[in-house]
C-alpha positions as a Markdown table, in Angstrom:
| # | Residue | x | y | z |
|---|---|---|---|---|
| 1 | Ser | 6.4 | -11.9 | -12.4 |
| 2 | Pro | 4.6 | -9.4 | -14.7 |
| 3 | Asn | 5.5 | -6.6 | -12.2 |
| 4 | Arg | 9.2 | -7.2 | -12.7 |
| 5 | Arg | 8.8 | -7.5 | -16.5 |
| 6 | Leu | 7.2 | -4.0 | -16.6 |
| 7 | Gly | 9.5 | -2.6 | -13.9 |
| 8 | Leu | 6.5 | -1.8 | -11.7 |
| 9 | Thr | 7.6 | -2.6 | -8.2 |
| 10 | Pro | 7.5 | 0.9 | -6.7 |
| 11 | Thr | 8.0 | 1.8 | -3.1 |
| 12 | Leu | 6.2 | 4.6 | -1.4 |
| 13 | Thr | 8.1 | 5.9 | 1.7 |
| 14 | Leu | 6.6 | 8.1 | 4.4 |
| 15 | Thr | 9.0 | 9.8 | 6.8 |
| 16 | Ala | 8.8 | 11.6 | 10.1 |
| 17 | Asn | 11.2 | 14.0 | 11.8 |
| 18 | Ser | 11.6 | 11.7 | 14.8 |
| 19 | Lys | 10.8 | 8.2 | 15.7 |
| 20 | Gln | 7.4 | 7.4 | 17.1 |
| 21 | Tyr | 5.3 | 4.4 | 17.9 |
| 22 | Val | 3.2 | 3.2 | 15.0 |
| 23 | Lys | 0.4 | 0.5 | 15.3 |
| 24 | Gly | -0.2 | 0.2 | 11.5 |
| 25 | Ile | -1.6 | 1.8 | 8.4 |
| 26 | Arg | -4.9 | 2.5 | 6.8 |
| 27 | Met | -5.3 | 3.0 | 3.1 |
| 28 | Thr | -7.8 | 3.3 | 0.3 |
| 29 | Asn | -6.4 | 1.1 | -2.4 |
| 30 | Gly | -6.9 | 2.1 | -6.0 |
| 31 | Tyr | -8.0 | 5.4 | -7.7 |
| 32 | Cys | -11.4 | 5.9 | -6.2 |
| 33 | Lys | -12.6 | 8.9 | -8.3 |
| 34 | Ser | -15.3 | 6.6 | -9.8 |
| 35 | Gln | -16.0 | 2.9 | -10.1 |
| 36 | Arg | -14.8 | 3.1 | -13.7 |
| 37 | Thr | -11.4 | 4.7 | -12.8 |
| 38 | Tyr | -11.1 | 2.2 | -9.9 |
| 39 | Thr | -11.3 | -0.8 | -12.3 |
| 40 | Lys | -9.1 | 0.7 | -15.0 |
| 41 | Asn | -6.1 | 1.3 | -12.6 |
| 42 | Arg | -3.9 | -1.4 | -11.1 |
| 43 | Arg | -4.6 | -2.1 | -7.4 |
| 44 | Ile | -2.1 | -3.4 | -4.9 |
| 45 | Thr | -2.9 | -7.0 | -3.9 |
| 46 | Lys | 0.3 | -7.8 | -1.9 |
| 47 | Ala | 2.8 | -5.4 | -0.4 |
| 48 | Ser | 5.8 | -5.4 | 2.0 |
| 49 | Ile | 5.3 | -2.7 | 4.7 |
| 50 | Met | 8.8 | -1.9 | 6.0 |
| 51 | Tyr | 9.9 | 0.1 | 9.1 |
| 52 | Asn | 12.8 | 0.4 | 11.5 |
| 53 | Gly | 13.7 | -3.1 | 12.5 |
| 54 | Gly | 11.3 | -5.1 | 10.4 |
| 55 | Glu | 8.6 | -5.6 | 7.8 |
| 56 | Thr | 5.1 | -6.9 | 7.5 |
| 57 | Ile | 3.6 | -8.6 | 4.4 |
| 58 | Ala | 0.1 | -7.4 | 3.8 |
| 59 | Tyr | -2.5 | -8.9 | 1.4 |
| 60 | Phe | -5.3 | -6.7 | 0.0 |
| 61 | Gly | -8.5 | -7.8 | -1.8 |
| 62 | Ile | -9.3 | -6.6 | -5.3 |
| 63 | Asp | -12.8 | -5.3 | -4.7 |
| 64 | Asn | -12.5 | -2.6 | -2.1 |
| 65 | Phe | -13.8 | 0.4 | -4.0 |
| 66 | Arg | -13.7 | 3.3 | -1.5 |
| 67 | Asn | -13.1 | 1.0 | 1.5 |
| 68 | Leu | -10.5 | 1.9 | 4.0 |
| 69 | Ile | -8.2 | -1.1 | 4.5 |
| 70 | Thr | -6.5 | -1.5 | 7.9 |
| 71 | Val | -3.2 | -3.3 | 8.4 |
| 72 | Thr | -2.3 | -3.6 | 12.1 |
| 73 | Phe | 1.1 | -4.7 | 13.2 |
| 74 | Asp | 1.5 | -7.5 | 15.8 |
| 75 | Glu | 2.8 | -4.9 | 18.2 |
| 76 | Pro | 3.6 | -1.2 | 17.8 |
| 77 | Val | 6.9 | -0.4 | 16.1 |
| 78 | Tyr | 9.2 | 2.5 | 17.0 |
| 79 | Thr | 10.1 | 4.1 | 13.6 |
| 80 | Asp | 10.7 | 7.3 | 11.7 |
| 81 | Tyr | 9.5 | 5.8 | 8.4 |
| 82 | Ile | 7.0 | 3.5 | 6.8 |
| 83 | Ala | 7.8 | 2.2 | 3.3 |
| 84 | Ile | 5.2 | 0.3 | 1.2 |
| 85 | Lys | 6.8 | -1.8 | -1.5 |
| 86 | Val | 4.4 | -3.2 | -4.1 |
| 87 | Leu | 4.9 | -6.9 | -4.6 |
| 88 | Glu | 1.8 | -7.8 | -6.6 |
| 89 | Thr | -1.0 | -6.0 | -8.3 |
| 90 | Tyr | -4.4 | -6.7 | -9.8 |
| 91 | Tyr | -4.3 | -5.6 | -13.4 |
| 92 | Gly | -6.5 | -2.9 | -14.8 |
| 93 | Ser | -6.3 | -1.6 | -18.4 |
| 94 | Trp | -4.0 | 1.3 | -17.3 |
| 95 | Leu | -0.5 | 0.8 | -16.0 |
| 96 | Asp | -0.9 | 3.2 | -13.0 |
| 97 | Ile | -0.8 | 1.8 | -9.5 |
| 98 | Ala | -3.0 | 4.0 | -7.4 |
| 99 | Ile | -3.6 | 4.7 | -3.7 |
| 100 | Ser | -6.3 | 7.2 | -3.0 |
| 101 | Glu | -5.7 | 7.7 | 0.7 |
| 102 | Ile | -3.1 | 6.6 | 3.3 |
| 103 | Glu | -2.9 | 7.1 | 7.1 |
| 104 | Val | -0.3 | 6.0 | 9.6 |
| 105 | Phe | -1.6 | 5.4 | 13.1 |
């Protein structure tokens, strides 16, 4: 995989002070400063979303400029962290992998 060759399989971990019920995440994938910067940066196309007791594999489209993408779990999870591990990306001309906004709900 090109991600492994370049060492670009990062994980973003969000933590809380105590466990709480989480239904999913919302995120704006890519660097959404402008359409130009959006297409120049890598964007996540597949990620593992991990939490206490499990994980969900999520697929994201490549043309979601400034769109909020929602990933809802099958049922709420009781967790004190959400970790998003990048499994695949859509290539831009820059190596950065960007997320403009993220929300846990």
